[in-house]
C-alpha atoms as a printed R data frame, in Angstrom:
    type eleno elety resid chain resno       x      y       z
1   ATOM     1    CA   MET     A     1  83.652 59.856 109.908
2   ATOM     2    CA   LYS     A     2  81.230 61.359 107.081
3   ATOM     3    CA   LYS     A     3  83.220 65.267 107.948
4   ATOM     4    CA   SER     A     4  86.560 63.210 107.284
5   ATOM     5    CA   ALA     A     5  85.216 61.549 103.965
6   ATOM     6    CA   PHE     A     6  84.044 65.279 102.949
7   ATOM     7    CA   LEU     A     7  87.045 67.037 103.735
8   ATOM     8    CA   PHE     A     8  89.273 63.790 101.769
9   ATOM     9    CA   THR     A     9  86.956 64.798  98.912
10  ATOM    10    CA   ILE     A    10  87.508 68.042  98.403
11  ATOM    11    CA   LEU     A    11  91.673 67.857  98.942
12  ATOM    12    CA   PHE     A    12  91.530 64.962  96.380
13  ATOM    13    CA   CYS     A    13  89.676 67.182  93.608
14  ATOM    14    CA   ALA     A    14  91.605 70.126  94.785
15  ATOM    15    CA   TRP     A    15  94.993 68.058  93.877
16  ATOM    16    CA   ALA     A    16  93.019 66.514  90.669
17  ATOM    17    CA   LEU     A    17  92.250 70.573  89.297
18  ATOM    18    CA   ALA     A    18  95.953 71.470  89.895
19  ATOM    19    CA   GLN     A    19  97.002 68.781  87.455
20  ATOM    20    CA   GLU     A    20  95.159 70.130  84.710
21  ATOM    21    CA   LYS     A    21  97.353 71.251  81.720
22  ATOM    22    CA   PRO     A    22  95.927 75.022  81.031
23  ATOM    23    CA   ASN     A    23  93.892 75.392  78.088
24  ATOM    24    CA   ILE     A    24  95.427 77.723  75.166
25  ATOM    25    CA   ALA     A    25  94.639 79.069  72.141
26  ATOM    26    CA   ILE     A    26  96.936 79.938  69.306
27  ATOM    27    CA   LEU     A    27  95.843 82.708  67.527
28  ATOM    28    CA   ASP     A    28  96.599 83.630  63.501
29  ATOM    29    CA   LEU     A    29 100.463 85.338  63.104
30  ATOM    30    CA   ASP     A    30 100.529 88.499  61.476
31  ATOM    31    CA   GLY     A    31 103.369 89.999  59.785
32  ATOM    32    CA   SER     A    32 105.100 91.650  56.898
33  ATOM    33    CA   GLY     A    33 107.398 90.560  53.840
34  ATOM    34    CA   ILE     A    34 105.368 87.219  54.009
35  ATOM    35    CA   SER     A    35 102.565 86.268  51.955
36  ATOM    36    CA   LYS     A    36  99.217 85.344  53.919
37  ATOM    37    CA   GLU     A    37  99.701 81.393  52.632
38  ATOM    38    CA   ASP     A    38 102.651 81.093  54.375
39  ATOM    39    CA   LEU     A    39 101.457 83.133  57.202
40  ATOM    40    CA   LYS     A    40  99.008 80.693  57.905
41  ATOM    41    CA   GLY     A    41 101.331 77.898  57.543
42  ATOM    42    CA   LEU     A    42 103.364 79.115  59.788
43  ATOM    43    CA   THR     A    43 100.541 79.629  62.291
44  ATOM    44    CA   ASN     A    44  99.616 76.067  61.901
45  ATOM    45    CA   ARG     A    45 103.277 74.920  62.544
46  ATOM    46    CA   PHE     A    46 103.845 76.978  65.559
47  ATOM    47    CA   GLN     A    47 100.419 75.370  66.931
48  ATOM    48    CA   THR     A    48 101.618 72.121  66.222
49  ATOM    49    CA   GLU     A    49 105.039 73.080  68.298
50  ATOM    50    CA   ILE     A    50 103.038 74.422  71.289
51  ATOM    51    CA   PHE     A    51 101.171 71.022  71.419
52  ATOM    52    CA   ARG     A    52 104.761 68.877  71.352
53  ATOM    53    CA   THR     A    53 105.817 70.746  74.360
54  ATOM    54    CA   ASP     A    54 102.867 68.932  76.277
55  ATOM    55    CA   GLN     A    55 102.816 71.612  78.682
56  ATOM    56    CA   PHE     A    56  99.332 72.629  77.467
57  ATOM    57    CA   THR     A    57  95.894 71.385  76.187
58  ATOM    58    CA   VAL     A    58  95.657 73.279  72.767
59  ATOM    59    CA   LEU     A    59  92.227 74.061  71.058
60  ATOM    60    CA   GLU     A    60  92.276 72.931  67.387
61  ATOM    61    CA   ARG     A    61  92.086 75.333  64.836
62  ATOM    62    CA   ALA     A    62  88.911 74.459  63.076
63  ATOM    63    CA   LYS     A    63  87.327 74.439  66.505
64  ATOM    64    CA   ILE     A    64  88.781 78.600  66.714
65  ATOM    65    CA   ASP     A    65  87.777 79.130  63.391
66  ATOM    66    CA   ALA     A    66  84.159 77.896  64.251
67  ATOM    67    CA   LEU     A    67  83.631 79.864  67.357
68  ATOM    68    CA   LEU     A    68  85.154 83.307  65.965
69  ATOM    69    CA   GLU     A    69  83.200 83.035  62.675
70  ATOM    70    CA   GLU     A    70  79.672 81.992  64.921
71  ATOM    71    CA   GLN     A    71  80.347 85.147  66.632
72  ATOM    72    CA   GLN     A    72  81.196 87.317  63.348
73  ATOM    73    CA   PHE     A    73  84.982 87.778  64.875
74  ATOM    74    CA   GLN     A    74  88.367 87.645  62.460
75  ATOM    75    CA   SER     A    75  91.313 86.553  64.483
76  ATOM    76    CA   THR     A    76  93.593 87.896  61.570
77  ATOM    77    CA   GLY     A    77  95.646 90.694  62.589
78  ATOM    78    CA   CYS     A    78  94.685 90.469  66.422
79  ATOM    79    CA   THR     A    79  97.602 91.229  67.803
80  ATOM    80    CA   ASP     A    80  97.274 93.811  70.536
81  ATOM    81    CA   LEU     A    81  96.663 92.723  74.052
82  ATOM    82    CA   ALA     A    82  92.989 93.856  74.137
83  ATOM    83    CA   CYS     A    83  91.747 92.049  70.889
84  ATOM    84    CA   ALA     A    84  93.340 88.917  72.718
85  ATOM    85    CA   ILE     A    85  91.539 88.742  75.787
86  ATOM    86    CA   GLU     A    86  88.431 89.461  74.100
87  ATOM    87    CA   ILE     A    87  88.869 86.552  71.815
88  ATOM    88    CA   GLY     A    88  90.187 84.163  74.737
89  ATOM    89    CA   ARG     A    89  87.059 84.990  76.346
90  ATOM    90    CA   MET     A    90  84.826 83.943  73.670
91  ATOM    91    CA   LEU     A    91  86.557 80.880  72.968
92  ATOM    92    CA   ASN     A    92  86.596 80.479  76.873
93  ATOM    93    CA   VAL     A    93  90.545 79.264  77.449
94  ATOM    94    CA   GLU     A    94  93.111 80.462  79.691
95  ATOM    95    CA   LEU     A    95  95.587 81.394  77.444
96  ATOM    96    CA   VAL     A    96  95.979 83.141  74.232
97  ATOM    97    CA   VAL     A    97  99.052 83.669  72.033
98  ATOM    98    CA   VAL     A    98  99.286 86.301  69.619
99  ATOM    99    CA   GLY     A    99 102.141 87.381  67.443
100 ATOM   100    CA   ASN     A   100 104.162 88.172  64.390
101 ATOM   101    CA   VAL     A   101 106.529 86.790  62.217
102 ATOM   102    CA   ASP     A   102 108.593 89.801  60.168
103 ATOM   103    CA   ARG     A   103 111.116 89.687  57.397
104 ATOM   104    CA   VAL     A   104 113.454 92.857  57.122
105 ATOM   105    CA   GLY     A   105 116.002 92.165  54.311
106 ATOM   106    CA   SER     A   106 117.437 88.318  54.958
107 ATOM   107    CA   ILE     A   107 116.602 88.727  58.817
108 ATOM   108    CA   TYR     A   108 113.363 86.755  59.910
109 ATOM   109    CA   SER     A   109 111.764 88.031  63.202
110 ATOM   110    CA   VAL     A   110 109.497 85.687  65.263
111 ATOM   111    CA   ASN     A   111 107.593 87.499  68.195
112 ATOM   112    CA   VAL     A   112 105.125 85.795  70.074
113 ATOM   113    CA   ARG     A   113 103.061 87.119  73.448
114 ATOM   114    CA   LEU     A   114 101.913 84.602  75.822
115 ATOM   115    CA   VAL     A   115  98.589 86.517  76.971
116 ATOM   116    CA   ASP     A   116  96.861 85.364  80.509
117 ATOM   117    CA   VAL     A   117  92.962 85.763  79.992
118 ATOM   118    CA   LEU     A   118  92.019 86.014  83.164
119 ATOM   119    CA   THR     A   119  94.334 88.656  84.607
120 ATOM   120    CA   GLY     A   120  94.947 90.378  81.323
121 ATOM   121    CA   LYS     A   121  98.408 90.286  81.523
122 ATOM   122    CA   ILE     A   122 101.320 89.297  79.314
123 ATOM   123    CA   ILE     A   123 103.145 86.621  80.889
124 ATOM   124    CA   LYS     A   124 105.915 85.870  78.070
125 ATOM   125    CA   ASN     A   125 107.006 87.995  75.322
126 ATOM   126    CA   GLU     A   126 110.022 85.693  73.229
127 ATOM   127    CA   ILE     A   127 111.610 86.952  70.386
128 ATOM   128    CA   ASP     A   128 113.458 84.687  68.014
129 ATOM   129    CA   ASP     A   129 115.817 86.000  65.213
130 ATOM   130    CA   CYS     A   130 117.205 84.397  62.604
131 ATOM   131    CA   PRO     A   131 119.534 86.460  60.325
132 ATOM   132    CA   GLN     A   132 120.622 85.246  56.927
133 ATOM   133    CA   CYS     A   133 117.853 82.673  57.213
134 ATOM   134    CA   THR     A   134 115.318 81.111  54.390
135 ATOM   135    CA   LEU     A   135 112.015 80.935  55.327
136 ATOM   136    CA   ASP     A   136 112.313 76.943  55.339
137 ATOM   137    CA   GLN     A   137 114.691 77.302  58.809
138 ATOM   138    CA   VAL     A   138 112.214 79.881  60.093
139 ATOM   139    CA   PHE     A   139 109.231 77.580  59.656
140 ATOM   140    CA   LEU     A   140 111.360 74.150  61.175
141 ATOM   141    CA   ASN     A   141 113.412 76.100  63.744
142 ATOM   142    CA   ALA     A   142 113.042 79.587  64.925
143 ATOM   143    CA   LEU     A   143 108.839 78.495  65.639
144 ATOM   144    CA   LYS     A   144 110.092 75.474  67.778
145 ATOM   145    CA   ALA     A   145 112.335 77.538  69.577
146 ATOM   146    CA   ALA     A   146 109.465 80.398  70.388
147 ATOM   147    CA   ALA     A   147 107.098 77.353  71.340
148 ATOM   148    CA   TYR     A   148 109.802 75.768  73.995
149 ATOM   149    CA   LYS     A   149 110.072 79.413  75.431
150 ATOM   150    CA   ILE     A   150 106.668 79.977  75.995
151 ATOM   151    CA   ALA     A   151 106.059 76.643  77.687
152 ATOM   152    CA   GLY     A   152 109.039 77.761  79.796
153 ATOM   153    CA   LEU     A   153 111.631 74.972  78.639
154 ATOM   154    CA   GLU     A   154 114.646 74.820  77.186
155 ATOM   155    CA   PRO     A   155 114.878 75.912  73.836
156 ATOM   156    CA   PRO     A   156 116.885 72.860  71.613
157 ATOM   157    CA   PRO     A   157 120.399 74.054  69.821
158 ATOM   158    CA   LYS     A   158 119.905 75.634  66.951
159 ATOM   159    CA   PRO     A   159 121.696 73.507  63.684
160 ATOM   160    CA   VAL     A   160 125.463 74.020  62.832
161 ATOM   161    CA   GLU     A   161 124.603 75.263  59.531
162 ATOM   162    CA   GLU     A   162 122.438 78.300  61.315
163 ATOM   163    CA   ARG     A   163 124.888 79.170  63.587
164 ATOM   164    CA   ARG     A   164 128.010 79.441  61.092
165 ATOM   165    CA   GLN     A   165 125.292 81.938  58.930
166 ATOM   166    CA   ILE     A   166 125.014 83.600  62.012
167 ATOM   167    CA   GLY     A   167 128.640 84.084  63.025
168 ATOM   168    CA   GLN     A   168 128.156 81.647  66.269
169 ATOM   169    CA   GLN     A   169 130.492 78.437  67.133
170 ATOM   170    CA   PRO     A   170 128.894 75.165  66.646
171 ATOM   171    CA   PRO     A   171 128.423 73.652  69.912
172 ATOM   172    CA   VAL     A   172 130.943 71.126  71.260
173 ATOM   173    CA   GLU     A   173 129.322 68.013  72.426
174 ATOM   174    CA   GLN     A   174 129.048 66.980  75.700
175 ATOM   175    CA   PRO     A   175 127.599 64.152  77.821
176 ATOM   176    CA   SER     A   176 123.821 63.881  77.746
177 ATOM   177    CA   GLN     A   177 122.351 65.375  80.914
178 ATOM   178    CA   PRO     A   178 118.681 64.638  81.460
179 ATOM   179    CA   VAL     A   179 116.462 67.750  80.770
180 ATOM   180    CA   VAL     A   180 114.358 68.548  83.455
181 ATOM   181    CA   GLN     A   181 110.597 69.919  82.207
182 ATOM   182    CA   SER     A   182 109.032 72.036  84.127
183 ATOM   183    CA   ARG     A   183 105.572 73.791  83.567
184 ATOM   184    CA   PRO     A   184 105.222 77.381  82.516
185 ATOM   185    CA   LYS     A   185 105.477 80.075  85.212
186 ATOM   186    CA   SER     A   186 102.912 82.570  85.933
187 ATOM   187    CA   LYS     A   187 103.287 85.764  87.093
188 ATOM   188    CA   SER     A   188 101.763 85.681  90.590
189 ATOM   189    CA   ARG     A   189  97.822 86.762  90.804
190 ATOM   190    CA   PHE     A   190  97.318 87.221  94.716
191 ATOM   191    CA   LYS     A   191  94.596 89.226  95.244
192 ATOM   192    CA   PHE     A   192  92.611 90.705  98.263
193 ATOM   193    CA   GLY     A   193  89.497 92.586  99.099
194 ATOM   194    CA   TYR     A   194  86.317 93.328 100.865
195 ATOM   195    CA   PHE     A   195  82.732 92.296 100.177
196 ATOM   196    CA   VAL     A   196  78.989 92.848 102.133
197 ATOM   197    CA   GLY     A   197  76.717 90.322 101.722
198 ATOM   198    CA   LEU     A   198  72.850 90.559 102.578
199 ATOM   199    CA   ASN     A   199  70.393 87.718 103.309
200 ATOM   200    CA   ALA     A   200  68.559 86.360  99.944
201 ATOM   201    CA   SER     A   201  67.279 83.906 102.059
202 ATOM   202    CA   ALA     A   202  67.512 81.913 105.466
203 ATOM   203    CA   SER     A   203  66.050 78.707 107.262
204 ATOM   204    CA   VAL     A   204  66.399 78.227 111.025
205 ATOM   205    CA   ASP     A   205  66.222 74.277 112.051
206 ATOM   206    CA   VAL     A   206  64.546 74.255 115.563
207 ATOM   207    CA   GLU     A   207  64.283 70.532 116.750
208 ATOM   208    CA   SER     A   208  61.599 71.293 118.782
209 ATOM   209    CA   ALA     A   209  57.536 71.330 118.367
210 ATOM   210    CA   GLU     A   210  56.649 74.139 120.430
211 ATOM   211    CA   TYR     A   211  58.899 76.649 117.961
212 ATOM   212    CA   GLN     A   212  57.900 78.343 115.064
213 ATOM   213    CA   VAL     A   213  60.348 80.397 113.070
214 ATOM   214    CA   LYS     A   214  58.791 83.706 111.685
215 ATOM   215    CA   HIS     A   215  61.848 85.239 109.787
216 ATOM   216    CA   ALA     A   216  65.410 84.806 109.590
217 ATOM   217    CA   GLY     A   217  68.365 87.084 108.154
218 ATOM   218    CA   SER     A   218  71.810 87.290 108.144
219 ATOM   219    CA   LEU     A   219  74.744 90.143 107.373
220 ATOM   220    CA   GLU     A   220  78.161 89.736 106.853
221 ATOM   221    CA   ILE     A   221  81.041 91.712 105.956
222 ATOM   222    CA   GLY     A   222  84.200 90.012 105.317
223 ATOM   223    CA   MET     A   223  87.815 90.181 103.664
224 ATOM   224    CA   THR     A   224  88.957 87.724 101.152
225 ATOM   225    CA   TYR     A   225  92.007 86.860 100.048
226 ATOM   226    CA   ASP     A   226  92.965 85.192  96.536
227 ATOM   227    CA   VAL     A   227  96.026 83.042  97.005
228 ATOM   228    CA   PRO     A   228  97.221 80.982  93.265
229 ATOM   229    CA   LEU     A   229  97.967 77.344  93.741
230 ATOM   230    CA   SER     A   230  97.803 76.668  90.291
231 ATOM   231    CA   ARG     A   231  96.467 78.513  87.322
232 ATOM   232    CA   THR     A   232  92.935 77.882  87.903
233 ATOM   233    CA   LEU     A   233  92.895 77.000  91.766
234 ATOM   234    CA   PHE     A   234  93.212 79.243  94.569
235 ATOM   235    CA   LEU     A   235  93.254 79.038  98.009
236 ATOM   236    CA   LYS     A   236  90.496 81.212  99.478
237 ATOM   237    CA   PRO     A   237  90.880 82.448 103.106
238 ATOM   238    CA   GLU     A   238  88.559 84.696 104.653
239 ATOM   239    CA   PHE     A   239  87.641 86.619 107.835
240 ATOM   240    CA   VAL     A   240  83.872 87.792 108.098
241 ATOM   241    CA   TYR     A   241  81.719 89.300 110.934
242 ATOM   242    CA   GLN     A   242  78.291 88.094 110.716
243 ATOM   243    CA   ASN     A   243  75.023 89.209 112.254
244 ATOM   244    CA   ARG     A   244  72.452 86.752 112.741
245 ATOM   245    CA   LYS     A   245  68.717 87.530 113.414
246 ATOM   246    CA   ALA     A   246  66.076 85.308 113.502
247 ATOM   247    CA   GLU     A   247  62.194 85.850 114.989
248 ATOM   248    CA   ILE     A   248  60.995 82.865 116.880
249 ATOM   249    CA   ASN     A   249  57.383 81.604 118.622
250 ATOM   250    CA   ASN     A   250  57.087 79.449 121.554
251 ATOM   251    CA   TYR     A   251  53.412 78.828 121.991
252 ATOM   252    CA   ASP     A   252  53.860 77.216 125.297
253 ATOM   253    CA   PHE     A   253  55.421 80.096 127.189
254 ATOM   254    CA   TYR     A   254  54.405 83.235 125.637
255 ATOM   255    CA   ASP     A   255  52.322 84.379 122.492
256 ATOM   256    CA   ASP     A   256  54.594 87.604 121.795
257 ATOM   257    CA   ASP     A   257  57.454 87.964 119.271
258 ATOM   258    CA   TYR     A   258  61.003 86.481 120.556
259 ATOM   259    CA   SER     A   259  63.877 87.517 118.661
260 ATOM   260    CA   ASP     A   260  67.960 87.719 118.728
261 ATOM   261    CA   ILE     A   261  70.699 88.919 117.139
262 ATOM   262    CA   LEU     A   262  74.144 86.754 117.263
263 ATOM   263    CA   HIS     A   263  77.185 88.308 116.524
264 ATOM   264    CA   TYR     A   264  80.004 85.641 115.109
265 ATOM   265    CA   ILE     A   265  83.684 86.115 113.729
266 ATOM   266    CA   HIS     A   266  84.058 83.536 110.619
267 ATOM   267    CA   MET     A   267  87.061 82.137 109.057
268 ATOM   268    CA   PRO     A   268  86.356 80.217 106.318
269 ATOM   269    CA   VAL     A   269  89.198 78.304 103.960
270 ATOM   270    CA   LEU     A   270  87.937 77.779 100.877
271 ATOM   271    CA   LEU     A   271  89.298 75.905  97.490
272 ATOM   272    CA   SER     A   272  88.176 78.410  94.308
273 ATOM   273    CA   TRP     A   273  88.226 76.987  91.267
274 ATOM   274    CA   HIS     A   274  88.406 79.527  88.390
275 ATOM   275    CA   PHE     A   275  87.235 77.960  85.548
276 ATOM   276    CA   SER     A   276  86.666 80.907  83.359
277 ATOM   277    CA   SER     A   277  88.262 84.203  83.014
278 ATOM   278    CA   PHE     A   278  85.456 85.888  85.296
279 ATOM   279    CA   ASN     A   279  83.761 83.575  86.996
280 ATOM   280    CA   GLN     A   280  84.642 80.787  89.795
281 ATOM   281    CA   PHE     A   281  83.385 78.621  92.540
282 ATOM   282    CA   PHE     A   282  84.025 77.885  96.131
283 ATOM   283    CA   ILE     A   283  83.881 75.637  98.821
284 ATOM   284    CA   GLY     A   284  85.288 74.593 102.241
285 ATOM   285    CA   PRO     A   285  84.634 74.376 105.930
286 ATOM   286    CA   SER     A   286  84.074 77.957 108.048
287 ATOM   287    CA   PHE     A   287  85.173 77.857 111.456
288 ATOM   288    CA   GLY     A   288  82.980 80.284 113.895
289 ATOM   289    CA   PHE     A   289  83.448 81.705 117.026
290 ATOM   290    CA   PHE     A   290  80.549 83.311 119.187
291 ATOM   291    CA   MET     A   291  80.939 87.095 120.029
292 ATOM   292    CA   ARG     A   292  77.766 88.333 121.850
293 ATOM   293    CA   GLY     A   293  73.964 87.793 121.442
294 ATOM   294    CA   THR     A   294  70.825 89.652 122.543
295 ATOM   295    CA   TYR     A   295  67.745 88.415 122.743
296 ATOM   296    CA   THR     A   296  64.011 90.348 123.072
297 ATOM   297    CA   LEU     A   297  60.907 88.865 124.934
298 ATOM   298    CA   ASN     A   298  57.916 91.019 125.579
299 ATOM   299    CA   GLY     A   299  59.776 94.087 124.458
300 ATOM   300    CA   VAL     A   300  62.490 93.440 127.092
301 ATOM   301    CA   GLU     A   301  66.294 92.998 125.415
302 ATOM   302    CA   ASP     A   302  68.864 90.992 127.567
303 ATOM   303    CA   ASP     A   303  72.276 89.158 126.850
304 ATOM   304    CA   TYR     A   304  72.340 85.422 126.370
305 ATOM   305    CA   GLU     A   305  74.084 83.611 129.294
306 ATOM   306    CA   GLU     A   306  76.982 81.686 129.176
307 ATOM   307    CA   GLY     A   307  76.041 78.233 128.018
308 ATOM   308    CA   GLU     A   308  72.954 78.863 126.230
309 ATOM   309    CA   VAL     A   309  75.014 79.658 122.759
310 ATOM   310    CA   ASN     A   310  77.579 77.703 121.352
311 ATOM   311    CA   LYS     A   311  81.177 79.559 121.679
312 ATOM   312    CA   THR     A   312  82.025 77.812 118.254
313 ATOM   313    CA   LEU     A   313  80.399 76.765 115.394
314 ATOM   314    CA   MET     A   314  81.165 74.645 112.293
315 ATOM   315    CA   ARG     A   315  80.050 75.359 108.815
316 ATOM   316    CA   LEU     A   316  80.247 74.114 105.036
317 ATOM   317    CA   LEU     A   317  80.186 77.237 102.776
318 ATOM   318    CA   PHE     A   318  79.993 76.821  98.781
319 ATOM   319    CA   GLY     A   319  79.063 79.721  96.381
320 ATOM   320    CA   THR     A   320  80.210 81.253  92.925
321 ATOM   321    CA   GLU     A   321  81.354 84.641  91.958
322 ATOM   322    CA   LEU     A   322  81.014 86.741  88.842
323 ATOM   323    CA   SER     A   323  84.007 88.910  88.025
324 ATOM   324    CA   LEU     A   324  83.022 92.473  86.765
325 ATOM   325    CA   GLY     A   325  86.698 94.362  86.507
326 ATOM   326    CA   PRO     A   326  87.525 94.786  90.247
327 ATOM   327    CA   PHE     A   327  83.964 94.483  91.567
328 ATOM   328    CA   ARG     A   328  82.599 90.798  92.029
329 ATOM   329    CA   LEU     A   329  79.103 89.848  92.620
330 ATOM   330    CA   GLY     A   330  78.466 86.475  94.447
331 ATOM   331    CA   TYR     A   331  76.038 84.064  95.787
332 ATOM   332    CA   ARG     A   332  76.896 82.177  98.836
333 ATOM   333    CA   PHE     A   333  74.916 79.000 100.662
334 ATOM   334    CA   SER     A   334  76.490 78.056 104.098
335 ATOM   335    CA   LYS     A   335  75.128 75.011 106.264
336 ATOM   336    CA   ASP     A   336  75.468 74.709 109.884
337 ATOM   337    CA   LEU     A   337  77.526 71.527 110.588
338 ATOM   338    CA   GLY     A   338  76.822 72.174 114.270
339 ATOM   339    CA   ARG     A   339  74.223 73.761 116.022
340 ATOM   340    CA   GLU     A   340  74.562 77.406 117.040
341 ATOM   341    CA   SER     A   341  72.076 76.703 120.399
342 ATOM   342    CA   ASP     A   342  71.927 72.849 121.928
343 ATOM   343    CA   THR     A   343  70.142 73.591 124.769
344 ATOM   344    CA   ASP     A   344  67.144 71.073 126.195
345 ATOM   345    CA   SER     A   345  64.948 73.671 125.542
346 ATOM   346    CA   MET     A   346  66.201 74.894 122.255
347 ATOM   347    CA   LYS     A   347  68.389 72.958 119.335
348 ATOM   348    CA   ILE     A   348  68.768 75.547 116.587
349 ATOM   349    CA   SER     A   349  70.966 75.079 113.349
350 ATOM   350    CA   ARG     A   350  70.957 77.302 110.556
351 ATOM   351    CA   ASN     A   351  70.923 77.309 106.364
352 ATOM   352    CA   ILE     A   352  71.927 80.893 105.280
353 ATOM   353    CA   GLN     A   353  71.759 82.238 101.365
354 ATOM   354    CA   VAL     A   354  73.440 85.580 100.942
355 ATOM   355    CA   LEU     A   355  74.013 87.618  98.070
356 ATOM   356    CA   THR     A   356  77.539 89.709  98.071
357 ATOM   357    CA   LEU     A   357  79.072 92.470  96.455
358 ATOM   358    CA   GLY     A   358  83.205 93.007  96.838
359 ATOM   359    CA   PHE     A   359  85.763 94.504  95.566
360 ATOM   360    CA   MET     A   360  89.376 93.406  94.621
361 ATOM   361    CA   PHE     A   361  93.050 94.869  95.100
362 ATOM   362    CA   GLY     A   362  96.020 93.402  93.749
363 ATOM   363    CA   ARG     A   363  97.523 91.976  90.453
């Protein structure tokens, strides 16, 4: 019953995280042929239009300026990808919009780009040209159209006057149809990789006063996958080889050290929450299968017999990882929910802490 309630809690948390709107920061628009005061007004208007789409959690302009001022960083003129990613990490947001509004003759051009801070990729690059327009029309109409495109929504129709100015026919009125709004779609960020984990510390629970644990350790080598469920929530299945070691004394039968090595294949099914562009937290169950094991007693090595070690083992696994480019540094803690050995003479379960180093491939 407790296990079912725990798994239900995990699934509910995953559902709640998937409903969250992505955090977004709108950086100052740059441009040519337009004054700095007008560009500032266009930036504020564009941020308002992004907010009105109701597809994002928009970081307030005052908070952006305060955080950048604290870091002694200027967002003005920041239109390239590297600069946008750097500011996005400073602001701890998932998405950043950069862009420019240019005027050439009587033509205004609005060019905005949606950048995924986590992957460093441009998700959308939208351009809205307005020939024979005034700055007022850009302010009222072009910025709204660009905001809808960034949000993955159908832009509202341009006013009749503007369509006539650019040589387009006014739209013919049709019976109104409900507009299905969708969340903005991002590019797939499926990744896979490998990791090696070395024991940081481990404890062995032995339900017998006859035994005392002297030392316990673990080595893990595995493959891991990141499958996106939403912008911040990932399914993280893994395939892991685990080598468990322990040295145990049994004072009733012998004084010499007794040690064993157990070989497992584990298949964790984890939910991973990427709460920043370089950090994630994961949790989930792990299903283990005993492969083989040996023990050494008085210098003599022998294999465990059938029934001395349970063939399956359920674990709870949680941890965190720090992303440094393609490399990942991690910490993970696992607790046996069952026992690896459940004989009359020895009942054993373990808590294991592991430090990992991994390398990821993919987009």
